[in-house]
N, C-alpha and C positions, 0 to 999 in steps of 0.2 A: 791494695786494689783501688779501683776508681771511686771517686765520690759519686754517690748515686747508686752504687751497686749494693744490693741488699743480701744478707745472708739469713736464711730461715733455719730454725732448728730448735733443739732443746737447750735452753739456757738455764741459769740458776733458778729462775722463777717459772720454768715450764716452756711451752712453745712460744716462740716470738720471733720477731725479725728486727733487724736494725741495720744501719748503714755500716758497711765496711769501708772505712775511709782512710785515704792517705791525704785528705784535704786538698784534692785537686791534682795531686801528682800523678802522672800517667806512667811513671816507672815503678817497678816493684821495690818494696822496702827490703832491707836485709833479711827480715824475718818472713818474707812472703813465701807461702807454700806452693806458689805457682811458677812454672818455668817462665822465663822472661818473655819469649814470643807470645805465649798464652796470656800472660798478665797484660801485656800491651794490647792484645786483641780484645780481651774482656773489658779493659778500661775504655777503649774506644767504643765498643758496642754499648756500654752502659750510658753513653752520652747521646745515643741516637734515638732511643724510644722505639715503640712498637708501631708498625704500619703494615697492614695486610698487603702482600704482594711485593713489598719493598724491604721490610725488615721485621719479619715474623719469626716464629720458632724454627721452621724448616729452613728459611733463608739465613738465619743466624748460624746454624750448623753448616750450611753450604758455603757461607762466606768464610768460615774457618778453614774448610777444605780448600777453597780457592786461595786463601792466604798462604797455605802451605805448598800447594802444587802449581798455582798459576792457572789452573783449569776450573771453570765454573760448573760444578755438578748440577746446578739448578738452571742452567741456561735454557733448557727446554720448557720450564714453567715459570721462571722469574717474570713478574709483571703481567701474568695472564689472569690474575684475579685481584679483586679490590676489597673483598670482605670475607667474613668467615664462611658464608654459604658457598661462595665461589671457590674458596680454598678447599673446603670439604669435597666439592665436586671434582676438583683436580686430583686430590688424593684418592678418592673413590675410583676414578677412572684408571688410576695407576695400580690399584689393588690394595690401597691403604698406605699409611705412612712408612711402615717397615719395608714394604716392597718398593715404594718410591725411593727411599733413601738407599736401599741396597743397590738397585740398578744404577742410580746416579753416582754413588760413591765408587762403585766397582769400576766405572768408566774412568775414574780419576786415580786409580791405583790403591784404593782403600780396600781392605778385606774385613769380612765379618770375623770377629774373634769369638772363640768358643767359651767354654766354661772358664771361670776364673775372674778375678776382679778387673774391671776396666781401669786404665791408667790415665793420669792427666793428659789431656790433649785428644783422647779418643772421642769420637762422636757417638752419642748415645740417644736412645729413645727411652723415655721415662714418663710416668704418669704423675704429675705434680698434685699436691693436695687440692681438693675441691675442683678437680678436672676429671672429666669422664674419659678423655682420649689421651693417647700418648703424644708427647711433644718431643721434638728433636732438641738436643742440647749438647754441651761439651763437658766431659768429665773435668772438673776443676781440681779435685784432689780425691783421694780414696774415699769412696762412699758418698761423695757430693757432686752434684751435677749442676752446672750453670745453665739456666734456661731463660729465654727471653719471653716474658709474659706481657700482657697488656699493662700490668703495673710496673714494668721495667725488668731489668736483669736481676735475677735472684740466683742464689746458690743454695740448693736444698739437699739434705741428707735423704736421698730416696733411692730405691732399688732401680738398677738398670735393666730394662727389658731386652734390649739388643744393643750391640756396640760394634763399631768399626774402627780400625786402626790403619794408619798409613805407614808404608814401609820405611819412610824417612824418620819416623819416630820410633823410639824404643828398640831400635836395631832390627 
């Protein structure tokens, strides 16, 4: 995966995080657990950083949907806020992050998936450690969600609260 992308989880010495590096290569390694388009997307996203209204957690997930479908599910709210307070107001007006993502992704051909594990490439809502609210992310591998945080792109082993899948993926 990309230089700058971090993976958090339980290591030999407990909870920690460290770089998952390919030393700047943007293509997957032969041992990469990620599908090639997802690996390229995550590698590129890791270099962009976090910016409210331009590249935040909701837009990170929306950008993945757009990359797969050519349709921007966030067109109605992209660029309409510049900070966390304004982002919360946008989400609140939409009924919360789950309602916002569901309506936006449904318009682009994504469907909410029921019980069962989310698969790599699915868009997910999850609550990262030390966060009170759900963030939108992308399932990177079973049990791990890639999330864009203020600290950068991380892959965490966290439970998925809600997930959506596009028909072009997974059959």
